[in-house]
C-alpha positions as CSV (number, residue, x, y, z in Angstrom):
1,M,13.4,13.1,-1.6
2,S,12.8,9.3,-1.5
3,L,9.2,9.9,-2.7
4,S,10.5,11.7,-5.7
5,I,13.0,8.9,-6.5
6,A,10.3,6.3,-6.1
7,S,7.9,8.3,-8.3
8,R,10.3,8.4,-11.2
9,Y,10.9,4.6,-11.1
10,A,7.2,4.0,-10.7
11,Q,6.4,6.2,-13.7
12,A,9.0,4.4,-15.8
13,V,7.8,0.9,-14.9
14,F,4.2,1.8,-15.2
15,E,4.7,3.2,-18.7
16,I,6.5,0.1,-19.8
17,A,3.8,-2.1,-18.4
18,K,1.1,0.0,-20.1
19,E,2.9,-0.2,-23.5
20,E,3.3,-4.0,-23.2
21,K,-0.3,-4.3,-22.0
22,A,1.0,-6.0,-18.8
23,L,-0.7,-3.9,-16.1
24,A,-2.3,-7.0,-14.6
25,Q,1.1,-8.6,-14.3
26,L,2.6,-5.4,-12.8
27,E,-0.3,-5.3,-10.3
28,A,0.2,-8.9,-9.2
29,D,4.0,-8.4,-8.9
30,T,3.6,-5.2,-7.0
31,E,1.1,-6.8,-4.6
32,S,3.6,-9.7,-4.1
33,L,6.4,-7.2,-3.3
34,A,4.1,-5.4,-0.8
35,A,3.4,-8.7,0.9
36,V,7.1,-9.5,1.1
37,L,7.8,-6.1,2.6
38,A,5.0,-6.6,5.2
39,T,6.0,-10.2,6.2
40,S,9.8,-10.2,5.9
41,P,11.7,-7.9,8.2
42,E,14.9,-9.4,6.8
43,F,14.1,-8.2,3.3
44,A,13.1,-4.7,4.6
45,A,16.4,-4.5,6.6
46,M,18.5,-5.6,3.6
47,I,17.1,-3.0,1.2
48,A,17.5,-0.3,3.8
49,S,20.9,-1.2,5.0
50,P,23.9,0.9,3.9
51,V,26.2,-1.8,5.1
52,V,25.1,-4.3,2.4
53,S,27.1,-3.7,-0.8
54,R,25.5,-3.0,-4.2
55,T,26.6,-6.4,-5.4
56,E,25.2,-8.2,-2.5
57,Q,21.9,-6.3,-2.7
58,G,21.7,-7.0,-6.5
59,A,22.3,-10.7,-6.0
60,A,19.8,-10.9,-3.1
61,V,17.1,-9.0,-5.1
62,G,17.8,-11.0,-8.2
63,A,17.4,-14.3,-6.3
64,I,14.2,-13.0,-4.6
65,A,12.7,-11.8,-7.9
66,A,13.5,-15.2,-9.5
67,K,12.0,-17.1,-6.6
68,M,8.9,-14.9,-6.6
69,G,8.6,-15.2,-10.4
70,L,8.5,-11.5,-11.0
71,A,8.1,-10.2,-14.5
72,P,11.4,-9.0,-16.2
73,M,10.2,-5.4,-16.1
74,V,9.9,-5.5,-12.3
75,S,13.0,-7.6,-11.7
76,N,15.1,-5.4,-14.0
77,T,13.9,-2.3,-12.2
78,L,14.8,-3.8,-8.9
79,A,18.3,-4.7,-10.3
80,L,18.7,-1.2,-11.6
81,M,17.7,0.2,-8.2
82,A,20.2,-2.0,-6.5
83,S,23.0,-0.9,-8.8
84,N,22.1,2.7,-8.1
85,R,21.8,2.2,-4.3
86,R,18.1,3.1,-4.5
87,L,16.5,0.0,-3.0
88,F,15.6,1.9,0.2
89,V,12.7,3.5,-1.8
90,V,11.1,0.1,-2.6
91,P,8.2,0.7,-0.1
92,Q,7.4,4.1,-1.7
93,L,7.8,2.5,-5.2
94,V,5.2,-0.2,-4.3
95,A,2.8,2.5,-3.0
96,A,3.3,4.7,-6.1
97,L,2.7,1.8,-8.4
98,L,-0.4,0.6,-6.7
99,A,-1.8,4.2,-6.8
100,R,-1.0,4.5,-10.5
101,I,-2.6,1.2,-11.3
102,A,-5.7,2.0,-9.3
103,A,-6.1,5.3,-11.0
104,E,-5.7,3.6,-14.4
105,K,-8.5,1.2,-13.5
106,G,-10.7,4.0,-12.1
107,E,-10.4,2.7,-8.5
108,V,-9.9,4.6,-5.3
109,T,-8.5,3.1,-2.1
110,A,-10.1,3.5,1.2
111,D,-8.2,2.8,4.4
112,V,-10.6,1.2,6.9
113,T,-9.7,0.6,10.5
114,S,-12.2,-1.5,12.6
115,A,-12.3,-2.8,16.1
116,V,-12.7,-6.4,14.8
117,A,-11.9,-7.9,11.4
118,L,-14.6,-7.3,8.8
119,T,-16.3,-10.2,7.4
120,A,-16.4,-10.6,3.6
121,A,-20.1,-9.5,3.5
122,Q,-19.4,-6.5,5.7
123,A,-16.4,-5.5,3.5
124,K,-18.5,-5.9,0.3
125,S,-21.3,-3.8,1.7
126,L,-18.9,-1.1,2.8
127,A,-17.3,-1.0,-0.6
128,A,-20.7,-0.8,-2.3
129,S,-21.7,2.1,0.0
130,L,-18.5,4.0,-0.7
131,K,-18.8,3.3,-4.4
132,A,-22.2,4.9,-4.3
133,K,-20.7,7.9,-2.6
134,V,-17.7,8.5,-4.8
135,G,-18.9,6.9,-8.1
136,K,-15.8,4.8,-8.6
137,D,-14.8,1.3,-7.6
138,V,-13.4,1.2,-4.1
139,K,-10.6,-1.0,-2.9
140,L,-10.4,-1.5,0.9
141,N,-7.2,-1.6,2.9
142,T,-8.4,-3.0,6.2
143,T,-6.7,-3.0,9.5
144,V,-7.8,-3.9,13.0
145,D,-7.4,-1.7,16.0
146,E,-9.0,-3.2,19.1
147,S,-8.7,0.1,21.0
148,L,-11.6,1.5,18.9
149,I,-13.9,-0.7,21.0
150,G,-16.5,-0.7,18.1
151,G,-17.3,1.1,14.9
152,L,-15.0,2.1,12.0
153,I,-12.6,4.8,10.8
154,V,-12.8,5.2,7.1
155,K,-10.2,7.4,5.2
156,L,-11.1,8.0,1.6
157,G,-8.8,10.6,0.0
158,S,-8.9,13.7,2.2
159,T,-12.2,12.6,3.8
160,M,-12.2,10.8,7.2
161,I,-15.3,9.3,8.8
162,D,-14.8,8.2,12.4
163,T,-17.7,6.3,13.8
164,S,-15.7,4.5,16.5
165,V,-16.9,4.2,20.0
166,K,-13.5,5.5,21.2
167,A,-14.1,8.8,19.3
168,R,-17.6,9.1,20.7
169,L,-16.3,8.5,24.2
170,A,-13.6,11.1,23.7
171,A,-16.2,13.6,22.5
172,L,-18.5,12.8,25.5
173,Q,-15.5,13.3,27.8
174,N,-14.8,16.7,26.3
175,A,-18.4,17.7,26.6
176,M,-18.4,16.7,30.3
177,K,-15.3,18.8,30.9
178,E,-17.0,21.9,29.4
179,V,-20.0,21.4,31.8
180,G,-18.0,20.9,35.0
């Protein structure tokens, strides 16, 4: 249900930004919101809390939007969501907006998990390899999972490529069980 709610708000904001030729501003604001969601547990708790009143949520979101310098289309959407008690879908809104913007730009997003942080050269090389495979620009969402020991897990749409040492060891362990 929350995905449906977020999708409607995302479609509306996206269409407004497209009409005003402000997709770049919308993308910057959306990425800023994503960063705030990721780094501020207080903000995430406030938007999800049923205890915080509409008025308090509206005031808090208005102050945060002003401090962040968000465009009026984004700050007005957040204010509307606060007045309708829909701020709990902001994370889904951010994801939906980023997906729509990427589709408009002809980009696809690949989720990459590695054992150690990728260098800029490695990320660029991986993005170029994926671009050659899918024929579109590829934006990387990178995370680090030290339990992989080495290698990568790449998720691109419905395709997953797992070259991690952890997966290879698990496959070897299964093969050993079959023998014994």
